[in-house]
N, C-alpha and C positions, 0 to 999 in steps of 0.2 A: 696581479698583480701579489702580491705576501701582505696578508692585513692581518693585527692584531685579532685577538684572541678575545671575543664581545667582554667586558664587564658589569655582573648585572648590582645593579643602586635601587633595591627598592624603593618607592614615593614616601609607604608611612615614615622613614626616619626623621624624614623633616617633620611631621605631626609630633610624635615619636618625643622628640628632641623639641618642642615650644611647649609640648607639656610639660616636661622637665623642669625647661628654664622656667613655667612662671609658678610651679610649685616648690622650687627651692625659693627664689620672691621672696621676699620678708613683707610683707603687705601692711601698709601704712597710710591713716584716711588721715588730710586734713580737715580739722574741727575749725568751727567758730567761737569762739570762748566766751563760754556759757551756754551750749547750743544745743541742741541735742541732734544723735549720727543724723538726721535728715536733715540737719542745715550743711552737709557737705557743697558743698561750691567747685566750682569752675573756674580760675582764671579765663577762659578764651581761649586757652592753649591746649592746656595737659587735662583729659577726662578728671571729674572729679576723684578715682583709686592711681594714687600713684606708687605704681611697683617700686620697691627701689630696695636694695640689696647693702645689707651691712648696715642700716640704721643711719644713713645722714640725714644730716639736715638740708639739706640743698643739693640740687643733679640736675643737670641739664638731661631729660629724653629725648627721647628719639621716635619721630610719633604722636609725641605728648601720649606712648603706653608704653612705648618698651622702659623693661625692667635700669635702671639706673642705680650707679652706687659712684661714691667719693674715695674708697678707700681702694689700697693697695691690691686685696684678697677678690676685691667683688670686679673689678679690676682684671683682673688677671684671669677669673672667670666668666668672665664677659667674651675677653680675649678667646678663652681657649671655644665657647661654643659657640662664637659669631665668626673664626676662624674654622671648626668645623660644618657650618653652613657652606659658608667660601667652600671648602674641599667639598661638598655635594654636589655644589653646584657648577665648580670644575669638572666631575666626574659627570655628572649630564649633559652638559656640550664637549664632554671628550668619546663619553657613549656616543650621544648626535651625532657626532660628526663624524666618527668609524661609519654606522648604518649610512649616512649617508655617502661615505664613498662606495662604501659596496657598492651603493644603487645606481650611481653617475660614473664611479671610475677619476682614472688623479685628473687632468687640468683647468678648471674651470674651480671645480672644489677642491683637489687638494692644492690648486693657488693660492687661491685666492681666500676661500672660506673656515679652509682649516689650520692655514695659519691665522688669520683674525681673530676666528676664534681661541683656538689655544692662548693667545695673550687679553684677552676682551675681561677676566675676572683681574689681572694687574692693574688693565686698563680700567678698569672699574675704579678701584682703592685708589692709580696715584688722580681719575676727575674729581671723586669726592674728594682727593684730600686738602685739593686746590680752590674749594668753591666757598667753601663754608666759610658763616658769619663776613666782615670784614676783614680788611686787606692786611693788616694786623693781626689776623688768626689765620687769615687762611698761608702769610708766612710761616707763624707759627706750625700750621698741620704739615706747611707740605715737604720737610722734611720728613714724613712718614711717607709721604711716595719716592719722594729720592732715596730711603731707605730699603723700598721694595725693590724698585725698578736697579739696585745693583744689589741687593744680597737674591734675587729673582737667579738673575742673569751668573753669580760669583755661585749659588750651591748647584746653577743646572750646571754652570764647567767643572765643579771641584768636587763633593764629595758624590751628587747623583755621578759623574762623570769618573770620578774612580771606583767608587763601588761597581758600573759596570764594568768595568776593565777587568777586578778584582772575581767575577760570580761571570762572566763572558771570558777567563784566560783558559787556551789551550796552547798543548804544544807547538814547541814554535821552532818552523824545520826549515833549513834553508832559511830562515828570515820571515815564514810566511807563516798563520798559524793553521794549525792541521784541523779541519772541522771533529770535533766533538771527542778528541781523545787529546784525557788531562791527565798526565802523568808524570810530570814533574813537578806538581805539587805548587811549593810560592816561592821557585824559582822567582829572581828578580831579570833573569835574561832569558830564560830557557821555557820561558811559556808568557801567553801575554792573545789579542784578540789584531786579528788582520780585521782590512777594511775594505770597502773596493773606489775608484778611484772621484766618488759621485761624494763619500767625504770631506775630501783633501777640498772640494770645488766648495762647500757646503761651509767649512775652515777658511777657508779666503775669502771667502762672502762677506760671515761672520767677522772676520778680521777691518775688511774694505766702513764696516757698518759703525765701527764707532767714528769716523769721519764726525757728525753734528757734532759731537760732541768736541774732536778738538774747535771746531767752526768757534764753540760759545764759547772757547774759554781762549781764543785769544786775549781782549780786552784784560783779563784779569792773567798774562802774561807778560802786557807788554804793558802793568800797572796804572791802566785807562778806565776812567769811569768813565768817560760820557758816550762808549761804544756800546754800550753792557746789551743796554734795549737792543739795540739795533744788528750786534751780535748773535739775539737771539734773534729772531723774526731769520735772518738768514741761516740758522743751525735749523731755524723750524722747516722752513723750504724746501733745507739739503736734504733734511729727516723728509721728507714727504717722499721727493721725490726720488728718493733709493726706496720705501716704502713700496711706490710706483713700480719702479722698477724691477723688485725682488719679488713681487707679484705676478707679473709678469712672465720673468726668468720660471717662479716653480711655474708654470700654466703651461709655456713649452720644454721644460725640462723632460717631460717624459718622449713627446718628441723628438727631443735632441737627441736621447737616449738610443731613442731605437734604433738611427740611423749611423749614433759609432757602434753600437754593438753587432749589425751586420758586417759593417766593414769588417769587424773587428773576424769575424767568423767566418768573413769571405777570405782575409790572410791567414785564419787558424785549418779550410783548407787550401792554402796555397802550399804551406809549410806542411802538410802531411802528407800535400802530395811528391812534392821533390823530397820529403824523407822520403814518404814509398820507394819511387823510381832509383833514390843512390842506395837505396839497401837494392835495388833487381842488380844494378851496373857494379857493384863492389865502391864505388865514391869514383866512376870514373865518368860525371858526364861529359868533364872539358878534357879535352886535352893539353900535352903535355903543356903545347904555347897559349895557353888557358881560355881556349876560344872551343863553344862548342863540340861535343866528342858529337860530331854527326852519324855515325857510324853508327857507337849505342843510343844515341838517340832514337836511327830510324827503328832497331832490334825492339827499343820499348812500341815502339810506332805501331809495328805490327803484333807485337804483345796485346794492345789494347786492341788492332782491327779483327776481333775476332772472324766476323766471316773474309777475309781477307779481303776486301773490295775495295784497298786504301781507298778508303776511309773513314773517321773515325767518329760515329753517330753518336746525337741525343741519349743511346740506348746504351749505348758502349761505353758512351763519361760516365754514365748514373751509375752504367755494374761498377766502377774504376771505381766511384766516392763508396758506394756501396760495400765494398769488398775492401777498403782498403780500415773500416768501423773508427769513425768518429764518436766515439762513446761516453768522451768524456766531455762534447758540448749537447746540448739539445739540438741535430739539422734538421734539416729538410731537404733531403736528397735534390728535390726534384730542382727546388728553386740555388741551391746550389752546382749544378751541373746546370741550369741554364747560365749562373753567371762564369763560370770557365765556360762552356760555349762560346758565353759572346763575346770573352776577349780572345779568344783564340781563332776564333770563326772572325777572319776580316772581312772575308766574299761576301758573309750575307747569306752563304747558304744552307745552312742546318749542319752542316759538317764542315768537321778538323783536317786536312789534303796534310802530306807529307813536311814540306816546306811553313806553313800556318802552325805547327804543329812545337817543328825548331825554333818557329820565330817565340812562341808563346814559354817556352819551357828559357829561352833564351831571358826571357823580359821576367821569367821570377827571378832567375840566379840576378841580378842585377841587380831587384829589390829586396832578395836577400843581403845580397854586399852592399846596400846604400843603410840595412836595418842596424848595421854596427856588430851584430850579433855575432854574423857569419865569417868567419877568413878561410876567402875560395886563394888558392894557389893552383898553379899546374904542377902533375904529376900524375900517380897514379894515386895518392887521395888524397884528392880535388875535393873539395867545401867539406874541409876535417868539422870542423863545427859548424851543419848543418844543420845539427841537436841542439841546438844552443838556438838559434833562428825556431827552432821547435817552440821549444819552452818558452819562449817571449810573447811569444805571439797566444802562444797558452795562459802564458801571467795576464797578456795584456786582454784576454779573454776571461778571465777571473778578477781583475777589477774592474770590472765595465760592473757587473754583478747580474749576472743571467737568468732572468726568472721567469723568461720560459717557458719552462718544463715545471714549474707551481702549478698544484692544480688549485684551480679558486673554484670553487662551489659558486653555483649560483642564486641568487635569494628567490625561494618557494612562494612570497609572497609579497612583490617588490610594491604594492601600495597599502596594506597592513606595516611594513619593514618606514617605507616612503609619513606613514602618518607617527609611525611612532620616533623617528628618527626628530620631523619636528615637535613633535610634544616634548623630548627632550632637550633641544635646543630650548624653547621658547622655557620648560620649569630654568633650567640651568642660567639665560639671559633675567629673566626675574630672580633670582637667589642672587643671583650676584649683583644686581641693580638694588638694591633693597637692603642688606644688609652689609655691603660697603659702606656706607655711612656712619652707623653706631659700630662698625670694629673698629675706624680712622680714627671714631670716638672714644671710646675707649684705649685701644692704644697711647693717643695723646692723654686721657688722664692718666691712666696710669703711668706715665713717666712721669704724671706734675704730683702723683702720693708717694712716689718712689726718689725721684731726683735721677734717676737717670733715661740718656738722653732717647729720646722716641727715636731715633735715625737707629739706634743699636738695637731694638726692639723691633722696628718693622726690619728690617736687615736679617735679626735670628728669627720670629716667627710670625709673620705675614707667608715668606715665599713658603714657610710650610705649609701654609691653606693653601694657595691660587696651584703648587706642584708636584702636590707630591702625588697627586690625582696619573697625572705626566709623569713621576719619576717612580712611582713604581711599575708602570708596564713599561716604563724602555729598561727595568733592574729585571722583570720578570722576560722580558724580550730577550735578554740580551744572556742569558741564563740556558739559550739553548746554545748555547754556543757551536753557534755557524759564520760563516764567513755573514751572509748574506740577510741573517738575521741580525748579526754586528754589526753593521755598516747603516742599519735602518734604524738602530738603539741612540747610534752617534750623530750620525746627520742630522737625527731631529730632536737633538742635544745643539746641538753648531746654530739646530734652524728658530728652537725656540729663542735662544742668549741673542740672536740677531734681528729677530722680530721686538722683542725689549728691545733693543737699539735702537728701535726707526720707527716701529708703534707707539710703543708705551714711552718712550723720547719723546716722538712728537706732539702726544696727549702734554706733559708735560710742560715741554716746550711754550705751544697753547696757551700752558695759564700762566706761565710767567710772563709772558709777551700779552695777552689781555689784560688782565688782573694789575700788571707793572707790576708783580712780585720782584725781588733781588732775589739775582743768578749770583748763590755765591757756595758753590761746594766745589770745591778745586780737588780737598780730598778726594771722593769720591768719587769723582770721575779721573781722580791718577790708582784709584782700586781699579774701575771697569778695561779701563785701557791693558793695565798692565797680565789682569787673568786674562782679558782675550786675549790680547799678543801671545801670553805668555801658551797658551791651552787650544789657536792655531797656530801656532807653529809646529807641535806638534803631530796635529794633523795636513796640513799643508803641502809640506814637501814627503811623506812619508806616511804608509800604509799600513802599517802596523806597531799598536803600542806596547812593549815590557811590560810587563809588572812593574817597572821603579818609576811604569809612570804615574801609577794611581796615587803613588808615595809623595810623589809633588803634587798630584790636584789635590791629595787631603791638606798637607802642607798649609796649599794658598792662601785656604780658606782663614783659620788661627793669622793668619796672615796679613789677608783685607781686613779683618778688625782692628788689626795692633797697630797696620800704615793711619786708618784714619782717625781711629783713638790718637795715637802721638799728633799726629799734623793738624787737627784740627782743637787739641784741649791742652796738648803738652807747647808743640811749636807757635801755636796761635794761628792756622789758613783760615781758616775764620771769625 
């Protein structure tokens, strides 16, 4: 499978940043009146030395030693610092995940660990936003978690999605992007990106993943207050079931993809052989009555039967397949020959006689007719549009994203790579766990200092920290301007949004239910629904995104912010 290029992020950056944090802090000691410097005391919770930013009279420290401030500038600085630390944590998790994928491959790793690890920083921030202090404090800070949940989904599906279309655009020819060819400039309809069919499936799954949001909103829609707690519980159960189902689908998807790809290649062989035989007979595979032209088919049989023994052997069938030259697909000629022999050889004697050959060709012609691409007509120009069937099978194969001809380098030192992967995952998890709480506190304090709702701060700022690494990688991968890299990019964007809608929402709903918090996020849910449905519609029923779709994606971001503001602070939904 295609893998991303590794990204290096030295661990020393973390220590350097922490040193910078301490150096920029204005240190102040609490002295007992009339005492000496040796009389510095501790309150039992905080150490004697308090690090404060901006000389605030009082502030709540995290862990008893982290810098604190009550000013807007100080908290903005802390948001930037803690946000960068969360970005480092997300980067380590991403790098460790990719190393793990190189060693163990898809399946359990790709289906379970990678999606969960990718959403871990967001889940950590959402978790700590609802665990802090009393129920009243948690109710106040939980809007930070909702802002992150909505902001991550919206940013991935609008700003990052649109950017990937722009950097990955190629010339559109017959509504398909031509790999590596970008001569149309910024033509809104003449350039764009193409994806495989799995991207469409990922978009549809993302659309389905919004169901828990609909469930939890039922009491609000019905203007009922008695069923809110029960609705949260039901939505939580539905979200967890969807999370499990999604992970299982990811585990089995590589197997499903391989099976469908094998079938697509077999149809490609069928269309290639029919097209070759049509050229050999000048299109007269059928007689004037619409039935198989046995005389012409017999001549083809004798031409393929090189030794003239009245049978087509495996060697002769392989020679036919090799002679057709399926250069546009990575084909195993021996495997293709065995499948064709099995389909024609009804007597199971490892050779094809003339009646079997006629029956097999007739069956394939019926397949072409049922496809709807070939128009079979009796007369001297039978199967006029068989070439369309050939092109259709090629498109079906391309849409499945065949990566069998990709060069996959083996891991040189699996043991060391495993240790490195585990270390990166551990460091990333520890950073996310350690700095999630102070980041939420900084956002909440900045909101208090500036009177800006914490939802908008977390909606804009926090996704930049938790999704930056993932976003940069997606943009770099899209810039390769190939169908395969584009498909992987957009599939992962839709997959990340799905994990937000099931994993992160599950964490959020669990907090609301366990701590008996109030669910009052109608405007935020509406924004998530609109963005998910619109961006899902682009990919659910089409595999090519013209450049104009990026403009729609970009406009959805400010629209989302404006809609929440109007509904919450003008109309008064919350």
